[in-house]
BASERO-976956 format. One line per 4 residues: their letters; for each residue x, y, z of C-alpha. Coordinates in Angstrom, 1 decimal, padded with zeros to 4 digits. Layout:
BEGIN
a> X Y Z  ...
END
This chain:
BEGIN
mcgf> 109.9 102.4 094.4  110.2 104.7 097.4  108.4 106.2 100.4  107.7 109.8 101.1
aavi> 106.1 112.2 103.6  105.0 115.8 103.1  103.6 118.4 105.4  101.8 121.6 104.3
apgr> 101.8 124.1 107.1  100.9 127.6 105.9  103.1 130.4 107.3  105.3 128.0 109.3
hlsp> 108.8 126.6 109.0  108.6 122.9 109.8  111.0 121.4 112.3  113.9 119.4 110.7
dlmg> 113.6 117.1 113.7  110.0 116.3 112.8  110.7 115.8 109.1  113.8 113.7 109.9
amer> 111.8 111.4 112.1  109.2 111.0 109.3  112.0 110.0 107.0  113.3 107.5 109.4
dlhh> 109.9 106.0 109.7  110.1 105.2 106.0  113.7 104.0 105.7  112.7 100.4 104.9
rgpd> 110.9 101.7 101.8  114.0 103.2 100.4  117.4 102.3 102.0  119.4 103.4 098.9
sggg> 119.2 107.2 099.4  117.1 109.9 101.1  116.7 113.6 101.2  114.3 116.5 101.6
aaee> 113.3 120.0 100.7  111.7 122.7 102.7  110.5 126.3 102.4  108.1 128.4 104.4
gwav> 104.8 126.6 104.5  105.9 123.1 103.4  108.5 120.4 103.8  109.0 117.0 102.1
rvrr> 111.2 113.9 102.8  111.7 110.9 100.7  113.5 107.5 100.8  114.5 105.9 097.5
lail> 114.7 102.3 096.4  116.6 102.7 093.2  115.2 100.5 090.4  115.3 102.6 087.2
dpsa> 118.5 104.6 086.7  119.9 103.8 090.1  122.5 106.5 089.8  122.6 109.3 092.4
gadm> 121.6 111.8 089.6  118.1 110.3 089.7  117.7 110.7 093.5  114.8 112.7 095.0
pmtd> 113.5 115.2 095.8  113.9 116.2 092.1  113.5 119.8 090.9  113.2 120.8 087.3
ssgr> 115.7 123.1 085.6  113.4 126.2 086.1  113.3 125.7 089.8  109.5 125.8 089.7
ftli> 108.6 122.2 090.3  109.8 119.7 092.9  108.8 116.0 092.8  108.7 113.2 095.4
ynge> 107.4 109.9 094.0  106.8 106.3 094.8  106.2 103.7 092.1  107.0 102.8 088.5
iynf> 105.8 104.3 085.2  105.9 101.4 082.8  105.4 103.5 079.7  108.0 106.1 080.7
ralr> 110.1 105.5 077.6  107.3 106.3 075.2  106.4 109.4 077.2  110.1 110.4 077.3
aela> 110.3 110.1 073.5  107.2 112.3 073.2  108.6 114.9 075.4  112.0 114.8 073.8
avgv> 110.4 115.4 070.4  109.1 118.8 071.7  112.5 119.8 073.0  112.7 118.5 076.6
vfrt> 116.3 117.7 077.5  116.6 114.9 080.1  119.4 114.6 082.7  118.5 111.1 083.8
qgds> 117.5 107.7 082.4  114.7 106.8 084.7  111.0 107.5 085.0  111.0 110.1 087.8
evll> 112.2 112.9 085.5  109.7 111.8 082.9  106.9 112.2 085.4  108.2 115.6 086.5
egyk> 108.6 116.9 082.9  105.3 115.4 081.9  103.5 117.3 084.7  105.4 120.5 083.7
rwgd> 104.1 120.2 080.2  100.7 118.7 080.6  099.7 119.5 084.2  097.0 117.1 085.4
gvlq> 096.7 115.8 081.9  099.8 113.7 082.5  097.6 111.4 084.6  095.7 110.3 081.5
rleg> 099.0 109.2 079.9  100.6 107.3 082.8  100.6 103.5 082.8  101.9 102.1 086.0
myaf> 101.7 102.2 089.8  102.4 105.4 091.6  101.8 107.9 094.3  103.5 111.3 094.0
liid> 103.5 114.9 095.2  104.7 117.9 093.2  105.3 121.3 094.7  104.4 124.1 092.2
rvag> 106.0 127.2 093.5  104.5 129.5 090.9  100.9 128.2 091.3  101.4 128.1 095.1
eava> 100.1 124.5 095.5  101.1 120.9 096.2  099.6 118.4 093.7  099.3 114.8 094.8
ardp> 097.9 111.8 093.0  097.5 108.0 093.4  097.3 105.4 090.6  093.8 104.2 089.5
fgik> 093.8 100.9 091.3  095.6 102.1 094.4  098.6 099.8 093.9  100.8 102.3 095.7
plyl> 099.5 103.6 099.0  098.9 107.3 099.9  097.5 108.5 103.2  096.2 112.0 104.1
rrap> 095.9 113.6 107.5  094.4 117.0 108.3  095.7 118.3 111.6  095.3 121.8 113.2
gmvg> 097.1 124.2 110.9  098.6 121.6 108.6  098.0 118.8 106.1  100.2 115.7 105.9
lase> 100.6 113.1 103.2  102.7 110.0 103.4  103.2 106.5 101.9  102.5 104.9 105.2
mrpl> 100.5 106.1 108.2  103.3 106.0 110.8  104.9 109.3 109.8  101.5 110.9 110.1
hrlg> 101.2 109.7 113.7  103.7 112.4 114.5  101.2 115.2 113.7  099.1 114.3 116.7
pvav> 097.6 111.5 118.8  096.0 108.6 117.0  092.9 106.6 117.9  091.2 103.5 116.4
deaa> 088.4 104.2 113.9  085.7 101.9 115.2  083.9 101.9 111.8  087.1 100.6 110.3
lael> 087.5 098.1 113.1  084.1 096.6 112.3  085.2 096.1 108.7  088.6 094.7 109.8
ltfg> 087.0 092.1 112.0  084.4 091.0 109.3  086.3 091.5 106.1  089.9 091.7 107.1
faag> 090.3 095.1 105.5  088.6 098.5 105.9  087.6 099.6 102.4  087.4 103.0 100.7
rmgn> 088.9 105.9 102.5  089.3 104.3 105.9  092.9 104.1 107.0  092.1 102.2 110.3
lrgi> 092.7 105.3 112.4  090.5 108.3 113.0  091.7 111.3 111.0  094.0 109.4 108.7
drvp> 092.4 108.6 105.3  093.5 106.6 102.3  093.5 108.8 099.2  091.2 106.8 096.8
ggtv> 092.9 105.3 093.8  092.6 107.5 090.7  092.4 110.7 092.7  094.3 113.9 092.4
lhir> 094.6 116.5 095.2  095.4 120.2 094.8  096.5 121.7 098.2  096.9 125.4 098.4
ladg> 100.2 126.4 100.1  098.7 129.7 101.4  095.9 128.2 103.5  096.1 124.4 103.2
rvae> 092.8 124.0 101.5  092.4 120.7 099.7  090.6 120.2 096.4  090.0 116.7 095.3
rrfc> 089.1 115.3 091.8  088.7 111.7 090.5  090.7 111.5 087.3  090.1 107.7 086.7
dvle> 087.3 105.4 087.9  088.2 101.8 087.3  084.6 100.7 087.7  083.8 102.5 084.5
tiap> 085.8 099.8 082.6  083.2 097.2 083.6  081.1 097.3 080.5  080.8 093.8 079.0
dega> 080.5 093.5 075.2  078.4 090.4 074.8  079.2 090.2 071.0  082.7 088.8 071.2
dlar> 083.1 085.0 070.6  085.4 082.7 072.5  088.3 082.8 070.0  088.4 086.6 069.8
ataa> 088.0 087.0 073.6  090.8 084.6 074.3  093.1 086.2 071.7  092.4 089.7 073.1
aaaa> 093.0 088.7 076.7  096.2 086.8 075.8  097.7 089.7 073.9  096.8 092.3 076.6
laes> 098.3 090.0 079.3  101.5 089.4 077.4  101.9 093.1 076.8  101.4 093.8 080.5
irah> 104.0 091.2 081.5  106.5 092.7 079.0  105.9 096.2 080.5  106.4 094.9 084.0
lvsd> 109.9 093.5 083.2  111.5 096.9 082.8  114.2 097.1 085.5  117.8 098.2 085.9
vgyt> 118.4 095.8 088.8  116.8 092.6 087.6  113.7 090.8 089.1  112.6 087.6 090.6
vqls> 109.1 085.9 090.8  106.8 084.8 093.6  105.8 081.2 092.6  103.0 079.6 094.6
ggvd> 102.3 076.7 092.3  098.9 078.1 091.3  097.8 079.1 087.8  098.4 082.9 088.2
sslv> 102.0 083.0 089.3  102.9 080.0 087.1  101.6 081.9 084.1  103.6 085.0 085.0
vala> 106.7 082.7 085.1  105.8 081.3 081.7  105.2 084.6 080.0  108.1 086.3 081.7
tgaa> 110.5 083.5 080.6  109.3 083.9 077.1  109.7 087.7 077.1  113.0 087.8 078.9
drtl> 114.7 084.7 077.3  116.8 084.1 080.3  116.8 082.0 083.5  114.4 083.4 086.1
tsfg> 114.9 083.1 089.8  111.7 082.2 091.7  110.7 081.9 095.4  107.9 079.9 097.0
vslg> 106.7 079.3 100.5  106.9 075.7 101.7  104.6 074.3 104.4  106.6 071.0 104.4
ehpf> 104.5 067.9 104.6  101.2 069.8 105.3  098.4 069.0 102.9  098.0 072.7 102.1
dega> 101.6 072.8 100.6  101.7 073.3 096.9  105.3 072.3 096.4  104.6 069.5 094.0
wrqq> 102.9 071.9 091.6  105.7 074.4 091.9  108.2 071.8 090.9  106.3 071.1 087.7
vvar> 106.8 074.8 086.7  110.4 074.8 088.0  111.2 071.9 085.8  109.4 073.1 082.7
yrld> 111.0 076.5 082.8  114.3 075.6 084.3  114.0 078.1 087.1  116.6 078.9 089.7
hhev> 114.1 078.2 092.5  114.3 078.7 096.2  111.9 077.3 098.9  111.2 079.5 102.0
pldg> 110.1 077.2 104.8  107.2 078.2 107.0  105.8 076.5 110.1  103.7 077.6 113.1
hrfa> 106.7 078.8 115.1  108.3 080.9 112.4  104.9 082.3 111.5  104.2 083.2 115.2
dalp> 107.6 084.8 115.6  107.1 087.0 112.5  103.4 087.9 112.9  103.9 091.0 115.2
ravr> 106.4 092.4 112.7  104.0 091.9 109.8  101.2 093.6 111.7  103.4 096.5 112.4
hmeg> 104.3 096.9 108.8  100.7 096.4 107.7  099.6 099.2 110.1  096.6 097.1 110.8
pvph> 095.6 093.5 111.2  097.1 091.5 108.3  094.2 090.9 105.9  095.4 087.4 105.3
ggcv> 097.9 085.3 107.2  099.7 084.9 103.9  101.1 088.4 104.6  103.6 086.9 107.0
alml> 104.7 084.3 104.3  105.1 087.1 101.7  107.2 089.2 104.0  109.5 086.3 104.8
lcee> 109.7 085.3 101.1  110.6 088.9 100.1  113.4 088.9 102.8  114.9 085.9 101.0
arav> 114.4 087.4 097.5  116.1 090.6 098.5  119.5 088.8 098.3  118.9 088.4 094.5
skvi> 116.9 091.5 093.4  115.0 094.4 094.7  112.1 093.6 092.3  109.7 090.7 092.4
ltge> 106.8 089.8 090.1  103.6 088.4 091.5  100.4 086.8 090.3  098.2 089.0 092.4
gade> 095.0 090.3 090.8  094.2 087.5 088.3  091.3 086.2 090.4  089.6 089.6 090.5
ffgg> 089.7 090.0 086.7  089.2 086.5 085.5  086.8 085.3 088.1  089.0 083.0 090.1
ylry> 087.2 082.6 093.4  084.5 080.0 094.3  081.9 082.7 094.3  082.3 083.1 090.6
glws> 081.6 079.5 090.0  078.5 079.7 092.2  077.3 083.1 091.1  073.9 082.0 089.9
klaw> 073.2 080.1 093.2  074.4 083.1 095.2  072.1 085.5 093.3  069.2 083.1 093.9
qerl> 070.0 082.9 097.6  070.2 086.7 097.8  066.8 087.1 096.2  065.2 084.6 098.5
grll> 066.9 086.1 101.5  065.1 089.4 100.9  061.7 087.8 101.5  062.1 086.9 105.2
ppwl> 064.4 088.0 108.0  067.3 085.6 108.8  065.8 084.1 112.0  062.7 082.8 110.0
wpdt> 064.9 080.7 107.7  065.7 077.2 109.2  069.4 076.5 109.8  069.2 073.3 107.7
wpvq> 069.8 072.2 104.2  068.8 073.4 101.6  068.3 076.9 102.8  071.3 077.4 105.1
gvrr> 072.9 079.6 102.5  069.8 081.7 102.3  069.7 082.1 106.0  073.4 083.1 106.1
lagr> 073.0 085.8 103.4  069.4 086.9 104.3  069.2 090.7 104.3  072.8 091.1 103.1
daai> 074.5 091.9 099.8  075.7 088.5 098.5  078.2 090.1 096.2  079.9 091.4 099.4
yaav> 079.4 088.7 101.9  080.2 085.8 099.6  083.8 086.7 100.0  083.6 086.1 103.8
yhdf> 084.2 082.4 104.6  084.1 082.6 108.4  081.0 083.0 110.7  080.5 086.8 110.3
agle> 077.2 086.5 112.2  079.0 085.0 115.1  081.5 087.8 115.1  078.6 090.3 115.2
rlfp> 077.1 088.6 118.2  080.5 088.7 120.0  081.0 092.4 119.0  077.5 093.9 118.8
glvp> 078.9 097.4 118.6  081.2 096.6 115.7  078.8 095.7 112.9  079.9 097.0 109.4
gpga> 077.6 099.6 108.0  077.1 100.5 104.3  080.4 101.5 102.9  082.6 101.4 099.9
raaa> 081.7 097.8 099.1  078.0 098.5 099.1  078.6 101.6 096.9  080.5 099.6 094.4
sarf> 078.0 096.8 094.3  075.0 099.3 093.9  076.4 100.7 090.7  075.6 097.5 088.7
sdfr> 072.5 095.3 088.2  074.1 092.1 086.9  075.3 089.9 089.8  078.5 089.0 088.0
drlf> 079.3 092.7 087.5  078.6 093.3 091.1  081.1 090.6 092.1  083.8 092.1 089.9
avdq> 083.0 095.6 091.2  083.4 094.7 094.9  086.5 092.5 094.2  088.3 095.0 091.9
tayl> 087.9 097.8 094.5  087.7 096.6 098.1  089.1 093.1 098.0  091.8 093.8 095.4
esll> 093.1 096.8 097.3  093.5 094.7 100.4  095.8 092.4 098.4  097.7 095.3 096.8
vrqd> 098.3 096.9 100.2  099.4 093.5 101.4  101.9 093.1 098.6  103.2 096.7 098.9
kmsm> 103.7 096.7 102.7  105.0 093.2 103.1  107.5 093.5 100.2  108.6 097.0 101.3
aasv> 109.2 095.7 104.8  112.1 093.8 103.1  112.9 096.8 100.9  111.6 094.9 097.8
earv> 109.3 096.2 095.1  106.4 093.9 094.3  104.9 094.2 090.8  101.4 093.1 089.8
pfvh> 101.1 092.7 086.0  097.5 091.4 086.3  096.6 094.8 087.7  097.3 097.1 084.8
lpla> 094.8 099.6 083.5  095.3 098.8 079.8  094.7 095.1 080.6  091.7 095.9 082.8
rvln> 090.1 097.8 079.9  090.3 094.6 077.8  089.2 092.1 080.4  086.3 094.1 081.8
rlpr> 084.8 094.3 078.3  084.8 090.6 077.7  081.4 088.8 077.6  080.1 087.6 081.0
rlrv> 079.1 084.3 079.5  082.7 083.6 078.6  084.4 085.1 081.6  082.0 083.9 084.3
pggv> 079.8 081.1 082.8  079.2 079.5 086.2  080.3 076.1 087.5  084.0 076.8 086.8
tkpl> 086.5 079.5 087.8  088.8 081.4 085.5  087.9 079.5 082.4  089.3 082.1 080.1
lkrl> 092.6 082.4 081.9  093.0 078.6 081.9  092.2 078.5 078.2  094.9 081.1 077.3
aeph> 097.3 079.4 079.7  096.9 075.9 078.1  100.0 076.3 075.7  102.2 077.3 078.7
lphd> 101.2 075.1 081.7  100.4 071.4 082.4  096.8 070.4 082.1  096.6 069.0 085.6
llhr> 098.0 072.2 087.2  095.5 074.3 085.3  092.4 072.3 086.2  093.2 071.2 089.8
rkig> 091.3 072.6 092.8  092.4 076.0 093.9  094.2 076.1 097.2  095.8 079.5 097.5
lwlp> 098.0 080.3 100.5  095.7 078.7 103.1  097.4 078.2 106.4  096.5 075.8 109.2
yddw> 095.6 078.4 111.8  093.7 076.2 114.2  096.5 073.7 114.3  099.1 076.4 114.9
ladp> 096.9 078.1 117.5  096.6 074.8 119.4  100.4 074.9 119.9  101.1 077.0 123.0
gglg> 104.8 077.4 121.9  103.7 078.6 118.5  100.8 080.8 117.4  098.9 079.6 120.5
ryld> 101.1 081.9 122.7  099.0 084.8 121.6  095.7 083.4 122.9  096.9 084.5 126.3
llae> 096.5 088.1 125.1  092.8 087.5 124.5  092.3 085.8 127.8  093.9 088.6 129.9
pgar> 091.5 090.9 131.8  093.1 093.8 129.9  092.6 092.4 126.4  092.0 095.3 124.1
lasy> 089.2 093.5 122.3  087.5 092.8 125.6  086.4 096.4 125.7  084.1 095.5 122.8
agaa> 083.2 091.9 123.8  083.4 091.8 127.5  083.9 088.4 129.3  082.6 086.6 126.3
lgrv> 086.1 086.9 124.7  087.7 084.9 127.4  085.1 082.2 127.1  085.8 081.9 123.4
vesf> 089.5 081.1 124.2  088.5 078.6 126.9  086.2 076.8 124.5  089.0 076.6 121.9
ragr> 091.5 075.3 124.3  089.0 072.7 125.6  088.5 071.4 122.0  085.0 072.9 121.7
rrgl> 085.7 074.7 118.4  082.4 074.3 116.6  080.6 077.7 116.2  083.5 079.7 117.4
pplf> 084.5 083.0 115.7  087.8 082.8 113.8  090.5 082.9 116.5  093.2 084.0 114.2
tlvn> 091.2 087.1 113.3  090.9 087.9 117.0  094.6 087.4 117.7  095.6 089.3 114.7
telw> 093.4 092.3 115.6  094.5 092.2 119.3  098.1 092.4 118.2  097.4 095.4 116.1
lrsl> 095.5 097.3 118.8  098.4 096.7 121.2  100.9 097.9 118.6  099.3 101.3 118.6
egqs> 100.1 102.0 122.3  102.8 104.5 122.9  102.7 105.8 119.3  102.5 109.5 118.9
END
């Protein structure tokens, strides 16, 4: 796991001061070592978090023995040993024991074809001096971030946006801001700032060193794996899913520096603990976030797993004051509003886990592949509401039972908006100039006719990426690598072929995952109501010494969001403080976004 920055500037020698500043921007992503390389027309810098072969011999930039190729790389290739054996069989001699050199030699032998062989999470850039190009790629699900900026006379790529700020002034992308307010995350290519794009997952770029021209190609489209085979029966489907998940867990355990586990007390992380314990045959260290006596706390469920698997477990306390103190730092590392308040909790958890290991396993991604959200249990009702909502405009539907849901979704794609639990219509009234337009979510949904497939398509692209970016940036803020064994292309190919009637029958969530978890976890843990990392935002915002301190930012005449909402923003704060909370837009979303907008000031 690392962080890198690269600038292609045809005909120029790039300033060491510029590149050194970019490297410092990324130091938290790789405190173990750093370095760079530069020639006329290009320069690269990298920071390394040493996980596989932590020796200095495996540091980057890494150049092959011929001197033609130079690699900078962020991620882990989980099948690197199999690829290494394949390359060794045709005469490749390796100098290191890690995956970086396997990637470099694999590209040297197979070119872009290496991308079809890689299993893992990655973003990399290779300079090919003979072909006169830089080649960059990002893993199919976008687990590892990669940003692109085109500036006058140059092209920049980096693991985070902050180094790319140094190539020119930055400004908020208002199309992205609209999605940030409504969905918590700007999907697709939008990187929150004008001129800085996210490279889509499963994409390879070829950038000519002579003129900076960028050619883009999609080498893997994860939505093509959504092709249910309705012929499989329950026993075969369960066995196939169980085998693929167990194999993914085993693959994600490869590490020369050990690993820990994020344990929430939910099904997903608990199953990771169970399968990892079986595969590793040793005591695991786990970390969980404790809300104390609050009803949202899942400590009692964590303790069941701790006792069953004899974990070396650590609780990380979180209250409104600690959350408020850490929120600006989380926003800074997220490089946008945090898509979920749980980002703060994850960052604090990883800071504690760093004392034990630089690697942590997570349960992220299970809901997006096994149908774990409420919308999957209600899919038939949502599809019906969407159909009815197309018949009349929203204002003609009464705001009363039983058609309130129809009114809420009228004229909208229910596969998209079913994931939004706050009053998005109220937000649009408050910010009439910031209404999301058709974007990556709509494009994903439109590719499928079955409503369940549409839910999976939206979740496995837009929503999942928000969680993956969250895991990456919050863990790397603490110099920790987060791994997501539920988000693995070989596993996705199995799960997305399972029959809809078994994976999403309606009425229940994650029935298949719960079935395969039955031998490993207590029945009451498996079948309890899902909580997730819900946080008591309104309670904390009501405390002026805690999260409520940030409400003053919204009430100020110079509030950054006031330029979009006018005086109405202050009235929202007044109503909240007076206890009139019904019908208000989500205050945490507004605070979160205001903090991000202010964090941009003074950045170059």
